[in-house]
Each structure stands twice: as structure tokens, then as C-alpha cells.
C-alpha positions as CSV (number, residue, x, y, z in Angstrom):
1,M,27.5,-5.3,11.2
2,I,25.8,-8.3,12.7
3,T,27.0,-11.7,11.3
4,R,24.8,-14.7,10.7
5,D,26.2,-16.5,13.8
6,E,25.5,-13.3,15.9
7,A,22.0,-13.0,14.6
8,Q,21.3,-16.7,15.3
9,K,22.6,-16.4,18.9
10,L,20.7,-13.2,19.6
11,T,17.4,-14.5,18.3
12,Q,17.7,-17.8,20.1
13,K,18.4,-15.9,23.3
14,V,15.3,-13.7,22.9
15,L,13.1,-16.7,21.9
16,G,14.1,-18.3,25.2
17,L,12.9,-15.2,27.2
18,T,9.2,-15.8,26.6
19,S,6.9,-18.6,27.8
20,F,4.4,-17.7,25.0
21,P,4.0,-20.6,22.6
22,E,4.5,-18.3,19.6
23,C,7.2,-15.7,19.2
24,H,8.4,-14.2,15.9
25,L,11.5,-12.0,15.6
26,T,12.8,-9.7,12.9
27,L,16.3,-8.4,13.3
28,T,17.6,-5.6,11.1
29,S,21.0,-4.0,10.9
30,S,21.6,-1.2,8.5
31,E,24.7,0.8,7.6
32,Q,24.4,3.9,5.4
33,A,26.9,6.3,4.0
34,Y,25.9,9.4,2.0
35,T,27.1,12.7,0.6
36,R,24.9,15.7,0.0
37,F,25.9,18.5,-2.3
38,A,24.4,21.9,-3.0
39,N,25.4,25.2,-4.6
40,N,28.1,23.3,-6.6
41,G,29.8,22.0,-3.4
42,I,29.6,19.2,-0.9
43,T,27.6,20.2,2.2
44,T,27.3,17.0,4.2
45,A,29.0,13.6,4.6
46,S,27.5,11.1,6.9
47,F,27.9,7.5,8.1
48,N,25.4,5.8,10.4
49,L,24.7,2.4,11.8
50,R,21.3,1.2,13.1
51,H,20.0,-1.9,14.7
52,N,16.5,-2.9,15.5
53,L,14.8,-6.0,16.8
54,S,11.0,-6.5,16.4
55,I,9.4,-8.9,18.9
56,T,5.9,-10.4,18.3
57,V,4.4,-12.9,20.8
58,T,1.1,-14.7,20.6
59,R,-0.9,-16.8,23.0
60,E,-4.5,-18.0,22.4
61,G,-4.8,-15.8,19.3
62,R,-3.8,-12.7,21.2
63,T,-0.7,-10.9,19.8
64,G,1.5,-8.2,21.2
65,S,4.4,-6.5,19.4
66,T,7.2,-4.2,20.4
67,A,10.7,-3.2,19.2
68,V,14.0,-2.5,20.8
69,N,17.4,-1.2,19.6
70,D,19.4,-1.9,22.7
71,F,20.5,-5.5,22.9
72,D,21.7,-5.8,26.5
73,D,20.0,-8.4,28.6
74,A,17.9,-5.9,30.6
75,S,16.6,-4.2,27.5
76,L,15.7,-7.5,25.8
77,K,13.9,-8.8,28.9
78,S,11.9,-5.6,29.2
79,A,10.9,-5.6,25.6
80,V,9.7,-9.2,25.7
81,K,7.7,-8.4,28.9
82,L,6.1,-5.4,27.2
83,A,5.1,-7.5,24.2
84,E,3.5,-10.1,26.5
85,E,1.6,-7.4,28.4
86,L,0.3,-6.0,25.1
87,A,-0.8,-9.5,24.0
88,A,-2.8,-9.9,27.3
89,I,-5.0,-6.9,26.5
90,A,-5.3,-7.5,22.7
91,P,-8.5,-9.0,21.2
92,P,-8.0,-12.4,19.6
93,N,-7.3,-12.4,15.9
94,S,-9.7,-14.7,14.1
95,E,-7.7,-14.7,10.9
96,R,-4.4,-15.6,12.4
97,L,-2.7,-18.8,11.2
98,G,0.0,-20.8,12.9
99,A,3.6,-19.9,12.7
100,V,5.7,-20.9,9.7
101,G,8.2,-23.7,10.3
102,P,11.7,-24.2,9.0
103,Q,12.2,-23.1,5.3
104,E,14.9,-23.5,2.7
105,F,15.4,-20.0,1.3
106,P,17.0,-19.4,-2.1
107,S,20.0,-17.1,-2.7
108,T,18.9,-14.0,-4.5
109,N,22.4,-12.4,-4.9
110,D,21.2,-9.1,-3.6
111,L,24.7,-8.0,-2.4
112,D,27.6,-6.2,-4.0
113,E,30.5,-6.2,-1.6
114,R,32.2,-3.1,-3.1
115,T,29.0,-1.1,-2.7
116,A,28.4,-2.4,0.8
117,A,31.9,-1.2,1.9
118,A,31.9,2.1,-0.1
119,R,32.6,5.4,1.6
120,A,33.3,9.0,0.4
121,P,36.3,8.2,-1.8
122,E,34.0,6.0,-4.0
123,M,31.1,8.4,-4.0
124,I,32.8,11.8,-4.4
125,P,33.8,11.2,-8.1
126,H,30.2,10.9,-9.0
127,V,29.4,14.1,-7.2
128,K,32.4,15.8,-8.9
129,T,31.1,14.7,-12.4
130,I,27.8,16.4,-11.8
131,I,29.1,19.6,-10.3
132,D,31.7,20.0,-13.1
133,A,29.0,19.5,-15.7
134,A,26.8,22.1,-14.0
135,I,29.6,24.7,-13.7
136,K,30.6,24.2,-17.3
137,E,27.0,25.3,-18.3
138,K,27.0,28.1,-15.7
139,M,24.3,26.2,-13.7
140,V,24.0,25.2,-10.1
141,A,23.8,21.5,-8.9
142,A,22.5,19.9,-5.8
143,G,21.7,16.3,-4.9
144,L,22.5,13.2,-2.9
145,I,24.5,10.1,-3.4
146,E,24.1,7.2,-0.9
147,R,24.8,3.6,-0.4
148,S,23.6,1.1,2.1
149,L,24.2,-2.3,3.5
150,R,21.2,-4.0,5.1
151,I,21.1,-7.2,7.1
152,T,17.7,-8.8,7.9
153,S,17.2,-11.9,10.0
154,I,14.0,-13.7,10.9
155,A,13.4,-16.4,13.5
156,N,10.5,-18.0,15.5
157,K,9.8,-20.7,18.0
158,A,8.6,-23.0,15.2
159,G,12.2,-23.4,14.0
160,L,12.2,-20.7,11.2
161,F,15.4,-18.9,10.6
162,G,16.6,-16.7,7.7
163,F,19.5,-14.4,7.2
164,H,20.0,-12.0,4.3
165,R,22.5,-9.3,3.3
166,S,21.7,-6.7,0.6
167,S,23.3,-3.6,-0.8
168,D,21.8,-0.6,-2.5
169,S,22.8,2.8,-3.8
170,Q,21.2,5.8,-5.5
171,L,22.2,9.1,-7.0
172,T,19.8,12.0,-7.5
173,T,20.4,15.6,-8.7
174,T,18.6,18.8,-9.4
175,I,20.4,21.2,-11.6
176,R,19.0,24.8,-11.9
177,M,19.7,28.0,-13.7
178,A,21.8,30.4,-11.6
179,D,18.8,32.8,-11.4
180,G,16.5,30.0,-10.3
181,S,14.3,30.4,-13.4
182,S,14.4,26.7,-14.3
183,S,15.5,23.3,-13.0
184,G,15.8,19.7,-14.1
185,W,15.9,16.5,-12.1
186,A,17.4,13.1,-12.7
187,G,18.0,10.1,-10.6
188,Q,19.0,6.4,-10.6
189,P,18.9,3.6,-8.1
190,S,21.3,0.6,-8.4
191,M,22.4,-2.4,-6.4
192,K,26.0,-1.6,-7.6
193,L,27.4,1.8,-6.9
194,S,29.8,1.3,-9.9
195,E,26.8,1.2,-12.2
196,L,25.5,4.7,-11.4
197,D,25.7,6.8,-14.5
198,S,26.7,10.2,-13.2
199,P,27.6,11.7,-16.6
200,G,24.2,10.6,-18.0
201,L,22.3,11.9,-15.0
202,A,24.1,15.3,-15.3
203,A,23.4,15.5,-19.0
204,A,19.7,14.6,-18.5
205,A,19.2,17.2,-15.7
206,I,21.0,19.9,-17.6
207,E,19.0,19.3,-20.7
208,K,15.7,19.5,-18.8
209,C,16.8,22.7,-17.1
210,R,17.7,24.2,-20.5
211,R,14.4,23.1,-22.2
212,W,12.2,24.3,-19.3
213,K,13.6,27.7,-19.0
214,N,10.5,29.5,-20.2
215,P,7.5,27.6,-18.6
216,Q,4.1,28.1,-20.2
217,R,0.7,28.2,-18.5
218,L,-1.1,24.9,-19.2
219,T,-4.8,25.1,-19.7
220,P,-7.1,22.3,-18.5
221,G,-7.8,19.6,-21.0
222,K,-6.8,16.1,-22.2
223,Y,-3.2,15.6,-23.0
224,T,-1.1,12.6,-24.1
225,V,1.4,11.8,-21.3
226,V,4.8,10.3,-21.7
227,L,6.2,8.9,-18.4
228,E,9.9,8.7,-17.7
229,P,11.1,5.4,-16.1
230,T,11.0,6.9,-12.5
231,A,7.5,8.2,-12.9
232,T,6.4,4.8,-14.4
233,G,7.9,3.0,-11.4
234,D,6.1,5.4,-9.0
235,L,2.7,4.6,-10.6
236,V,3.3,0.9,-10.9
237,R,4.1,0.7,-7.2
238,L,0.8,2.4,-6.4
239,M,-1.0,-0.1,-8.7
240,T,0.4,-3.3,-7.2
241,P,-1.9,-3.5,-4.1
242,A,-4.8,-4.0,-6.6
243,F,-3.3,-7.5,-7.3
244,S,-4.1,-8.7,-3.8
245,A,-6.5,-11.5,-4.4
246,R,-8.5,-10.7,-1.3
247,N,-8.9,-7.0,-2.2
248,A,-9.9,-7.9,-5.8
249,E,-12.3,-10.7,-4.7
250,E,-13.9,-8.4,-2.1
251,G,-14.6,-5.8,-4.8
252,R,-12.1,-3.2,-3.6
253,T,-9.7,-2.8,-6.6
254,F,-9.8,-2.0,-10.3
255,L,-9.4,-5.8,-10.8
256,S,-12.7,-6.4,-9.2
257,K,-15.5,-7.4,-11.7
258,R,-18.7,-5.5,-11.5
259,G,-21.3,-7.8,-9.8
260,G,-18.7,-10.1,-8.3
261,G,-15.5,-12.0,-9.2
262,T,-12.3,-10.6,-10.6
263,L,-10.8,-9.7,-14.0
264,L,-8.2,-12.4,-13.8
265,G,-7.5,-13.8,-17.2
266,E,-8.8,-10.7,-19.0
267,K,-6.8,-8.4,-21.2
268,L,-6.7,-4.9,-19.7
269,F,-3.4,-3.5,-21.1
270,P,-1.7,-3.3,-24.5
271,E,0.0,-6.6,-25.6
272,F,3.5,-5.1,-25.2
273,V,2.9,-4.7,-21.4
274,T,4.2,-7.4,-19.1
275,L,4.6,-6.9,-15.3
276,R,6.6,-9.6,-13.5
277,M,8.4,-10.2,-10.3
278,D,11.8,-11.9,-10.4
279,P,13.9,-11.8,-7.3
280,F,16.7,-13.6,-9.1
281,D,17.0,-11.0,-11.9
282,A,20.5,-9.5,-11.6
283,R,19.2,-6.0,-12.3
284,Q,16.9,-5.9,-9.3
285,P,17.2,-8.8,-6.9
286,S,15.4,-8.8,-3.6
287,S,14.6,-10.7,-0.4
288,P,14.7,-14.5,-0.4
289,W,11.5,-14.7,1.5
290,T,8.0,-13.3,1.0
291,G,5.9,-11.2,3.4
292,D,4.6,-14.5,4.8
293,Y,8.1,-15.8,5.4
294,L,7.9,-18.4,2.6
295,P,10.6,-18.9,0.0
296,T,10.3,-16.3,-2.8
297,R,10.0,-17.2,-6.5
298,A,9.4,-15.5,-9.8
299,M,5.8,-14.5,-10.7
300,T,4.1,-12.9,-13.6
301,W,1.2,-10.5,-12.8
302,I,0.5,-9.1,-16.3
303,D,1.4,-11.3,-19.3
304,K,1.3,-9.5,-22.6
305,G,-1.6,-7.3,-21.4
306,V,-3.5,-10.1,-19.7
307,V,-4.0,-10.2,-15.9
308,A,-2.1,-13.5,-15.3
309,N,-2.1,-13.9,-11.5
310,L,-3.4,-12.5,-8.2
311,A,-1.5,-12.4,-5.0
312,Y,-2.6,-14.7,-2.2
313,D,-1.3,-14.4,1.3
314,R,-1.4,-17.4,3.6
315,Y,-4.7,-16.6,5.2
316,W,-6.6,-15.9,2.0
317,A,-5.0,-18.8,0.3
318,N,-6.1,-21.1,3.1
319,K,-9.6,-19.7,3.1
320,T,-10.0,-20.0,-0.7
321,G,-8.2,-23.3,-1.2
322,K,-5.3,-21.7,-3.2
323,Q,-1.5,-21.7,-2.8
324,P,0.2,-18.7,-1.3
325,T,2.0,-16.5,-3.7
326,P,5.1,-14.2,-3.3
327,G,4.5,-10.6,-2.6
328,A,1.1,-11.3,-1.2
329,F,0.2,-9.1,1.7
330,G,-1.6,-6.2,0.0
331,G,1.4,-4.1,-0.9
332,F,3.6,-6.8,-2.4
333,G,5.9,-6.9,0.5
334,G,8.7,-4.6,1.6
335,G,11.3,-2.8,-0.5
336,R,14.7,-3.9,-1.5
337,G,16.6,-6.0,1.0
338,G,13.6,-7.5,2.6
339,G,12.4,-4.7,4.9
340,G,10.6,-5.8,8.0
341,G,8.7,-8.6,6.5
342,G,10.3,-9.5,3.3
343,G,8.4,-9.5,0.1
344,A,9.6,-8.9,-3.4
345,A,8.5,-5.4,-4.4
346,G,12.1,-4.5,-5.2
347,S,12.1,-7.1,-8.0
348,L,9.1,-5.8,-10.0
349,I,10.0,-5.6,-13.6
350,M,7.8,-3.9,-16.2
351,E,8.4,-4.8,-19.9
352,G,7.0,-2.6,-22.6
353,G,7.6,-1.5,-26.2
354,S,11.0,-0.9,-27.9
355,A,10.7,2.8,-28.5
356,S,13.1,5.1,-26.8
357,L,12.1,8.0,-24.6
358,Q,13.0,10.5,-27.4
359,E,11.0,8.5,-29.9
360,L,8.0,8.5,-27.6
361,I,8.3,12.3,-27.2
362,A,8.6,12.8,-30.9
363,S,5.4,10.8,-31.5
364,V,3.3,13.2,-29.4
365,E,1.9,16.3,-31.2
366,R,0.9,18.0,-27.9
367,G,1.4,16.4,-24.5
368,L,3.2,16.3,-21.2
369,L,6.4,14.7,-20.1
370,V,6.3,13.5,-16.5
371,T,9.6,13.0,-14.8
372,R,8.4,11.8,-11.4
373,A,5.0,10.9,-10.0
374,A,6.3,11.8,-6.5
375,C,3.7,9.7,-4.6
376,W,4.0,7.2,-1.8
């Protein structure tokens, strides 16, 4: 994997290859190991390493971008030349702001060394736990366990440089009846591989498979819905672009007020609902920089049901006289580890009531339990 020194040397080399006054680079290096299983046995084990360098150059408001994954001199020079050629034919961007200068990025502790180095010997015990549980119930298990190490580095001609390492892991499984008449799904992401609860996931998937053996036709109508955590997370991620200040102020989200303005400061949710972003929370840390390459920080979007803040990117903040906020380019930035542009989507935390999933289900006379929203 690329080290901080190697990233700095590579980016400085590429910055020196263009005569354009502005050049921004995003270097990513990812290492992934995973094991797939199906029919109560391991089917695939893989390890891969990928590198990518995104190059964006700007002159007189005209911008061109390209990417390259070969880092020899000839490939780098060719990529820079192509970006410059694309900039020459691009129309000027009237909303473009100047490049961000040097920044002091905080540490977000988004790395677990044991997870980052894990291979099959650390992952197979989790797989074995699930398969053994399925066999005991005369069921059939399939799924995936994976871990990743991601390195992201950013640099530009204005003196900006950032380097970040992050780890991630996840375990998902589908357990079905041997005759295929029913199935149950369960999954869990975690920065630390050691915190994956394979016995709990196996038990959850088996219980769903058993309960859903005889599906019933559902007639159209109104139903109370209980969302499992994964489904809730899927829907919250879809909701976050609505918090873009620009989208809301231009009347394009549910936070836009009829006739103009926004619903900032109004209570739209139950008092027990709080949605916040904390890149320093040990449960779900994230990139040290935002999508605009500014230092990240904690932010509350919904506070006890009240819309507390909207997200301002650099352009809209400058236009409206506000301060830029983290996670502020329409979709709240990239995912865990910073992605191509950073952001803090991975650190979204939704706080709610104290009732357990089983208590919520018991409180519903007739309704639906949704495991996954399965939307992107």
C-alpha cells in the first residue's frame, strides 16, 4: 500500500507536470480481501489491490478531469495532457471558486490495524459459525465477509495536502430452507472485523427464515411499518440530500417551504429523533475532510425532531454569506474512508427511542417488518 511519503512524492511529481495554474489530485489505494460462501461451503476467496489517481486541471474557469491507474512517467504525462486538452474545450464554470489552500486536518481514528491486515484465517471462523448454525437447523447458508484498507490522499497547487487511512469490514448472510420455500437475511458493517457478531447474524437470519416459511398474500392498504436498522440506514441516506441548503432554498426538497424559504428551525419529526454527524465517534468514524476539502467537524441536522442545520458547500455559502458546513455537496460527501472527495456520510448517527426491535414489533397489531430498503 502507498505510504504518506510515497503519496506526497507522487502528487508533487504530477503537480509539476502541468502549467495550468490550478491542479487538484485525489489519490486512492484500496486493498480488499473477501470470502464468499454458498450451499454451506466456501466458494471464493479473493485478495485485490487497486490504485487510482484523479487529475483535475483548471485555467480561466475551464476544467478538465481524467484518471489513471498506471503511475509510470509516460502514463502520468499522458493523463495530465488529456486533462489539459479536455479543459481547453470545456465551457467556463461560472460557479467555480478558487482552490483550497493548506489545511490542518483532524485525526478521526478511522483505522483498525488488525482489520486492515486480516486475511482468510481471521474471516473463516465467522463463516464457519454461520454455516454450522445453518446445518444444525437443516438450512442452507450463503453470504459474504470482507474487509478493506483504503488510503486516500489529496493535493493541489495551492499547497493543500491530506493523507488518510481507513479500514472497514462487513458480514452478510442469507439462510434459506433446503427446499427454497423461505429465506432470511442479516448483515452488519463494522470498522473492526473483531466486532462482527456472526452468531447473532446467524440466529437472526435463521429466525426470519423460520418465521417466513408460509408467506401470505398482502392486500393493498395502509400498514404500520417497523424498520430494522439496515432499512432505516438505507432510507436516511436517501433523505440526506434534502439537507443541502441550496436544494432546499431553491425549492427542490421536502425542507423547502411552500412559497419560498426553508423549514429550518421547524419541528418535523418526533422529539426522540436526532440525526447528527460525528466523524470522531468511535462507532462510525470517517474522513478528516469534507467534500470541499475543509476540515471535518461534528454537526447536528435534526435535534429532537427540529431541523437544526442545512448543509452549505463553499459556493452556496459564499453566495449567501454563510459558513461552509461538513458534508455539504448535495449528498453529504462520500462513504466511509473519504471516497473520492471526502465527506462524512459514513459518520451519520440517528438517535431514536429506547424500545427494542422486538418491543416495536409487539406494539403493532397489524403491520410490516422491513429488513432492507435495498435502494441506492
